[in-house]
VEXBA-31798 format. One record per residue (C-alpha): residue in three letters; z, y, x; residue number from 1. Coordinates in nm, 2 decimals. Example, Ala and Ser with C-alpha at 12.3 -4.5 7.8 and 13.67 -1.06 7.14 Angstrom:
2
> ALA, 0.78, -0.45, 1.23, 1
> SER, 0.71, -0.11, 1.37, 2
This chain:
298
> UNK, 0.00, 0.00, 0.00, 1
> UNK, 0.09, 0.24, 0.28, 2
> UNK, -0.24, 0.17, 0.45, 3
> UNK, -0.43, 0.23, 0.13, 4
> UNK, -0.27, 0.56, 0.07, 5
> UNK, -0.34, 0.67, 0.43, 6
> UNK, -0.70, 0.58, 0.38, 7
> UNK, -0.72, 0.78, 0.05, 8
> UNK, -0.57, 1.08, 0.22, 9
> UNK, -0.84, 1.06, 0.49, 10
> UNK, -1.11, 1.04, 0.23, 11
> UNK, -0.97, 1.34, 0.04, 12
> UNK, -0.95, 1.55, 0.35, 13
> UNK, -1.31, 1.46, 0.45, 14
> UNK, -1.44, 1.55, 0.10, 15
> UNK, -1.25, 1.87, 0.10, 16
> UNK, -1.37, 1.98, 0.44, 17
> UNK, -1.74, 1.86, 0.41, 18
> UNK, -1.81, 1.93, 0.04, 19
> UNK, -1.56, 2.21, -0.01, 20
> UNK, -1.41, 2.04, -0.32, 21
> UNK, -1.08, 2.17, -0.42, 22
> UNK, -0.78, 1.96, -0.33, 23
> UNK, -0.63, 1.99, -0.68, 24
> UNK, -0.94, 1.82, -0.83, 25
> UNK, -0.93, 1.55, -0.57, 26
> UNK, -0.56, 1.49, -0.63, 27
> UNK, -0.64, 1.43, -1.00, 28
> UNK, -0.93, 1.20, -0.94, 29
> UNK, -0.74, 1.00, -0.68, 30
> UNK, -0.42, 1.01, -0.89, 31
> UNK, -0.23, 1.11, -0.58, 32
> UNK, 0.07, 1.35, -0.57, 33
> UNK, 0.04, 1.67, -0.37, 34
> UNK, 0.36, 1.59, -0.18, 35
> UNK, 0.23, 1.24, -0.08, 36
> UNK, -0.09, 1.40, 0.05, 37
> UNK, 0.09, 1.65, 0.28, 38
> UNK, 0.34, 1.38, 0.39, 39
> UNK, 0.05, 1.18, 0.53, 40
> UNK, -0.11, 1.49, 0.68, 41
> UNK, 0.21, 1.55, 0.87, 42
> UNK, 0.22, 1.19, 0.98, 43
> UNK, -0.14, 1.21, 1.12, 44
> UNK, -0.05, 1.52, 1.32, 45
> UNK, 0.26, 1.37, 1.48, 46
> UNK, 0.22, 1.24, 1.83, 47
> UNK, 0.19, 0.86, 1.85, 48
> UNK, 0.52, 0.72, 1.99, 49
> UNK, 0.32, 0.42, 2.10, 50
> UNK, 0.08, 0.61, 2.32, 51
> UNK, 0.24, 0.51, 2.65, 52
> UNK, 0.27, 0.14, 2.53, 53
> UNK, -0.09, 0.14, 2.43, 54
> UNK, -0.19, 0.28, 2.77, 55
> UNK, -0.01, 0.00, 2.95, 56
> UNK, -0.15, -0.27, 2.71, 57
> UNK, -0.50, -0.14, 2.78, 58
> UNK, -0.43, -0.15, 3.15, 59
> UNK, -0.30, -0.51, 3.13, 60
> UNK, -0.60, -0.62, 2.93, 61
> UNK, -0.84, -0.46, 3.18, 62
> UNK, -0.67, -0.61, 3.48, 63
> UNK, -0.69, -0.96, 3.33, 64
> UNK, -1.06, -0.90, 3.25, 65
> UNK, -0.97, -0.93, 2.88, 66
> UNK, -0.86, -1.29, 2.91, 67
> UNK, -0.50, -1.23, 2.79, 68
> UNK, -0.39, -1.29, 2.43, 69
> UNK, -0.10, -1.10, 2.28, 70
> UNK, 0.17, -1.35, 2.40, 71
> UNK, 0.07, -1.32, 2.77, 72
> UNK, 0.04, -0.94, 2.73, 73
> UNK, 0.39, -0.94, 2.59, 74
> UNK, 0.51, -1.14, 2.89, 75
> UNK, 0.34, -0.90, 3.13, 76
> UNK, 0.50, -0.61, 2.96, 77
> UNK, 0.84, -0.78, 3.00, 78
> UNK, 0.76, -0.83, 3.38, 79
> UNK, 0.70, -0.45, 3.40, 80
> UNK, 1.04, -0.38, 3.24, 81
> UNK, 0.89, -0.30, 2.89, 82
> UNK, 1.07, -0.50, 2.62, 83
> UNK, 0.87, -0.51, 2.30, 84
> UNK, 0.83, -0.76, 2.01, 85
> UNK, 0.52, -0.98, 2.04, 86
> UNK, 0.43, -0.90, 1.67, 87
> UNK, 0.40, -0.54, 1.76, 88
> UNK, 0.18, -0.62, 2.06, 89
> UNK, -0.04, -0.84, 1.84, 90
> UNK, -0.07, -0.55, 1.58, 91
> UNK, -0.16, -0.29, 1.84, 92
> UNK, -0.41, -0.52, 2.01, 93
> UNK, -0.57, -0.60, 1.68, 94
> UNK, -0.60, -0.22, 1.59, 95
> UNK, -0.74, -0.15, 1.94, 96
> UNK, -0.98, -0.44, 1.93, 97
> UNK, -0.83, -0.58, 2.25, 98
> UNK, -0.81, -0.95, 2.15, 99
> UNK, -0.92, -1.20, 2.41, 100
> UNK, -1.30, -1.14, 2.44, 101
> UNK, -1.37, -1.48, 2.60, 102
> UNK, -1.48, -1.76, 2.38, 103
> UNK, -1.44, -2.14, 2.40, 104
> UNK, -1.73, -2.34, 2.51, 105
> UNK, -1.75, -2.70, 2.63, 106
> UNK, -2.02, -2.79, 2.88, 107
> UNK, -2.12, -3.13, 3.01, 108
> UNK, -1.86, -3.26, 3.26, 109
> UNK, -1.98, -3.34, 3.61, 110
> UNK, -1.96, -3.72, 3.67, 111
> UNK, -1.91, -3.84, 4.03, 112
> UNK, -1.84, -4.20, 3.93, 113
> UNK, -2.09, -4.44, 4.08, 114
> UNK, -1.91, -4.77, 4.03, 115
> UNK, -1.69, -4.93, 4.29, 116
> UNK, -1.82, -4.81, 4.63, 117
> UNK, -1.48, -4.84, 4.81, 118
> UNK, -1.12, -4.90, 4.73, 119
> UNK, -0.98, -4.79, 4.40, 120
> UNK, -0.62, -4.67, 4.43, 121
> UNK, -0.34, -4.73, 4.17, 122
> UNK, -0.25, -4.46, 3.92, 123
> UNK, 0.08, -4.36, 4.10, 124
> UNK, 0.10, -4.02, 3.92, 125
> UNK, 0.06, -4.18, 3.58, 126
> UNK, 0.06, -3.84, 3.40, 127
> UNK, 0.39, -3.75, 3.56, 128
> UNK, 0.27, -3.40, 3.64, 129
> UNK, 0.60, -3.23, 3.69, 130
> UNK, 0.77, -3.19, 4.03, 131
> UNK, 1.05, -2.97, 4.15, 132
> UNK, 0.92, -2.93, 4.50, 133
> UNK, 0.59, -2.81, 4.65, 134
> UNK, 0.34, -3.03, 4.83, 135
> UNK, 0.47, -3.34, 4.66, 136
> UNK, 0.20, -3.39, 4.40, 137
> UNK, -0.15, -3.25, 4.45, 138
> UNK, -0.44, -3.30, 4.20, 139
> UNK, -0.82, -3.26, 4.27, 140
> UNK, -1.15, -3.30, 4.11, 141
> UNK, -1.51, -3.16, 4.12, 142
> UNK, -1.68, -2.95, 3.86, 143
> UNK, -2.04, -2.83, 3.82, 144
> UNK, -2.19, -2.49, 3.73, 145
> UNK, -2.54, -2.41, 3.63, 146
> UNK, -2.72, -2.09, 3.74, 147
> UNK, -2.98, -1.90, 3.55, 148
> UNK, -3.25, -1.99, 3.81, 149
> UNK, -3.19, -2.36, 3.76, 150
> UNK, -2.97, -2.41, 4.07, 151
> UNK, -2.63, -2.57, 4.06, 152
> UNK, -2.30, -2.49, 4.22, 153
> UNK, -2.01, -2.74, 4.28, 154
> UNK, -1.64, -2.65, 4.31, 155
> UNK, -1.38, -2.88, 4.46, 156
> UNK, -1.02, -2.74, 4.44, 157
> UNK, -0.68, -2.89, 4.54, 158
> UNK, -0.40, -2.79, 4.31, 159
> UNK, -0.02, -2.81, 4.38, 160
> UNK, 0.15, -2.93, 4.06, 161
> UNK, 0.47, -2.76, 4.16, 162
> UNK, 0.33, -2.41, 4.09, 163
> UNK, -0.02, -2.49, 3.96, 164
> UNK, -0.15, -2.30, 4.26, 165
> UNK, -0.49, -2.37, 4.40, 166
> UNK, -0.41, -2.45, 4.77, 167
> UNK, -0.76, -2.49, 4.90, 168
> UNK, -1.11, -2.53, 4.76, 169
> UNK, -1.47, -2.57, 4.87, 170
> UNK, -1.79, -2.45, 4.70, 171
> UNK, -2.13, -2.61, 4.77, 172
> UNK, -2.49, -2.63, 4.65, 173
> UNK, -2.46, -3.01, 4.66, 174
> UNK, -2.18, -3.25, 4.57, 175
> UNK, -2.17, -3.40, 4.92, 176
> UNK, -1.87, -3.57, 5.09, 177
> UNK, -1.79, -3.25, 5.27, 178
> UNK, -1.70, -3.08, 4.95, 179
> UNK, -1.38, -3.29, 4.93, 180
> UNK, -1.32, -3.35, 5.31, 181
> UNK, -1.31, -2.98, 5.41, 182
> UNK, -1.06, -2.86, 5.15, 183
> UNK, -0.85, -3.17, 5.21, 184
> UNK, -0.83, -3.10, 5.58, 185
> UNK, -0.74, -2.73, 5.51, 186
> UNK, -0.47, -2.84, 5.26, 187
> UNK, -0.32, -3.09, 5.51, 188
> UNK, -0.31, -2.83, 5.78, 189
> UNK, -0.12, -2.59, 5.55, 190
> UNK, 0.13, -2.85, 5.44, 191
> UNK, 0.48, -2.76, 5.57, 192
> UNK, 0.70, -3.02, 5.75, 193
> UNK, 0.89, -3.16, 5.46, 194
> UNK, 1.10, -3.48, 5.43, 195
> UNK, 0.92, -3.62, 5.12, 196
> UNK, 0.57, -3.77, 5.12, 197
> UNK, 0.27, -3.62, 4.95, 198
> UNK, 0.06, -3.79, 4.68, 199
> UNK, -0.29, -3.67, 4.60, 200
> UNK, -0.44, -3.77, 4.26, 201
> UNK, -0.81, -3.77, 4.16, 202
> UNK, -1.05, -3.96, 3.94, 203
> UNK, -1.25, -4.26, 4.07, 204
> UNK, -1.54, -4.06, 4.19, 205
> UNK, -1.73, -4.19, 4.49, 206
> UNK, -1.60, -3.91, 4.71, 207
> UNK, -1.24, -4.03, 4.67, 208
> UNK, -1.33, -4.40, 4.73, 209
> UNK, -1.52, -4.32, 5.05, 210
> UNK, -1.37, -4.46, 5.37, 211
> UNK, -1.37, -4.12, 5.55, 212
> UNK, -1.16, -3.97, 5.27, 213
> UNK, -0.92, -4.27, 5.24, 214
> UNK, -0.88, -4.29, 5.62, 215
> UNK, -0.79, -3.92, 5.64, 216
> UNK, -0.52, -3.97, 5.38, 217
> UNK, -0.37, -4.27, 5.57, 218
> UNK, -0.38, -4.09, 5.90, 219
> UNK, -0.17, -3.81, 5.76, 220
> UNK, 0.06, -4.05, 5.56, 221
> UNK, -0.06, -3.93, 5.22, 222
> UNK, -0.04, -4.16, 4.92, 223
> UNK, -0.35, -4.19, 4.71, 224
> UNK, -0.35, -4.20, 4.33, 225
> UNK, -0.64, -4.24, 4.09, 226
> UNK, -0.70, -4.20, 3.72, 227
> UNK, -0.80, -4.50, 3.51, 228
> UNK, -1.17, -4.53, 3.46, 229
> UNK, -1.30, -4.30, 3.18, 230
> UNK, -0.96, -4.15, 3.11, 231
> UNK, -0.97, -3.78, 3.16, 232
> UNK, -0.61, -3.73, 3.04, 233
> UNK, -0.49, -3.89, 3.36, 234
> UNK, -0.60, -3.58, 3.54, 235
> UNK, -0.56, -3.33, 3.25, 236
> UNK, -0.40, -3.06, 3.46, 237
> UNK, -0.72, -3.02, 3.67, 238
> UNK, -0.94, -3.05, 3.36, 239
> UNK, -0.74, -2.77, 3.20, 240
> UNK, -0.79, -2.55, 3.50, 241
> UNK, -1.16, -2.60, 3.50, 242
> UNK, -1.17, -2.52, 3.12, 243
> UNK, -0.97, -2.20, 3.18, 244
> UNK, -1.18, -2.09, 3.47, 245
> UNK, -1.51, -2.14, 3.28, 246
> UNK, -1.38, -1.99, 2.96, 247
> UNK, -1.24, -1.67, 3.13, 248
> UNK, -1.50, -1.63, 3.41, 249
> UNK, -1.82, -1.82, 3.35, 250
> UNK, -1.91, -1.87, 2.98, 251
> UNK, -2.09, -1.58, 2.83, 252
> UNK, -2.20, -1.45, 3.17, 253
> UNK, -2.54, -1.49, 3.34, 254
> UNK, -2.53, -1.54, 3.72, 255
> UNK, -2.86, -1.47, 3.89, 256
> UNK, -2.80, -1.66, 4.22, 257
> UNK, -2.56, -1.89, 4.41, 258
> UNK, -2.39, -1.61, 4.60, 259
> UNK, -2.31, -1.41, 4.29, 260
> UNK, -2.14, -1.70, 4.12, 261
> UNK, -1.97, -1.80, 4.44, 262
> UNK, -1.81, -1.45, 4.48, 263
> UNK, -1.70, -1.46, 4.11, 264
> UNK, -1.52, -1.79, 4.16, 265
> UNK, -1.35, -1.66, 4.47, 266
> UNK, -1.23, -1.35, 4.28, 267
> UNK, -1.11, -1.56, 3.99, 268
> UNK, -0.91, -1.80, 4.20, 269
> UNK, -0.75, -1.51, 4.38, 270
> UNK, -0.66, -1.36, 4.04, 271
> UNK, -0.54, -1.69, 3.91, 272
> UNK, -0.31, -1.76, 4.21, 273
> UNK, -0.18, -1.41, 4.26, 274
> UNK, -0.18, -1.23, 3.92, 275
> UNK, -0.25, -1.45, 3.62, 276
> UNK, 0.09, -1.52, 3.47, 277
> UNK, 0.19, -1.85, 3.31, 278
> UNK, 0.46, -1.90, 3.05, 279
> UNK, 0.58, -2.23, 3.21, 280
> UNK, 0.63, -2.05, 3.54, 281
> UNK, 0.88, -1.80, 3.38, 282
> UNK, 0.61, -1.54, 3.33, 283
> UNK, 0.51, -1.54, 3.70, 284
> UNK, 0.18, -1.61, 3.87, 285
> UNK, 0.16, -1.94, 4.06, 286
> UNK, 0.20, -1.78, 4.40, 287
> UNK, 0.48, -1.55, 4.29, 288
> UNK, 0.66, -1.85, 4.13, 289
> UNK, 0.64, -2.05, 4.45, 290
> UNK, 0.76, -1.76, 4.67, 291
> UNK, 1.05, -1.67, 4.44, 292
> UNK, 1.17, -2.03, 4.39, 293
> UNK, 1.08, -2.21, 4.71, 294
> UNK, 1.04, -2.00, 5.03, 295
> UNK, 0.73, -2.16, 5.18, 296
> UNK, 0.46, -1.95, 5.33, 297
> UNK, 0.10, -2.06, 5.39, 298
């Protein structure tokens, strides 16, 4: 009702100013009291008490490349010392047209499974994705991107389940063995000297069955874990990351060449690790969570 009256007052004011119709006549036609009209006129002229809040909300949405919904915006406001109810944030974002502009799209999943070409490891992780220490459980996989010119790009990241941080990754034009060997070596070199043993989980792709990969794990005393065949839920954490990355950075965009997409992925992973907040990490980004709760630098 309040919204309807405010709209009526706006229409009356417009008709009065543009067509020079007397207000008394418009009041009679609209069945609106004179006092109600001037009440709303005063309301319109008052400075918006939410101006500063709106300014910060716009800033947060822009920094996140318009990937944040109202709940994550509310959490970011809280991190900045601004306490506000999520319902108010949702209302303001709706009024401002600042709802998440990225849309859901599911592309074809890249399949690296070529049968049994080496040794298939047991599913040690077995969907136990939680850990209270870093570098205890790492997950990895490969995903495929298609470019406008018909080329393809492949991404192979390694994620620490402690903080959901992308520890290392490789980007390539071909899904060669190096796409998993290089980030694996980088991740192992970054691993701190801790008392517990590391487990790396993947699917049964040929890269992870290859002798060069398995020997590198054994040489560094790393346990190997593999999902069951055809069961994507066994590595759902990495699948979720790929879905997030493509929804927020890739879908709806057109990348002309390999370098353009490669740079966009680098920017997004930096944003994801350093700035993108997660509710399960107490409203912190992966890297901030790791630094605040477990003092390991790499």
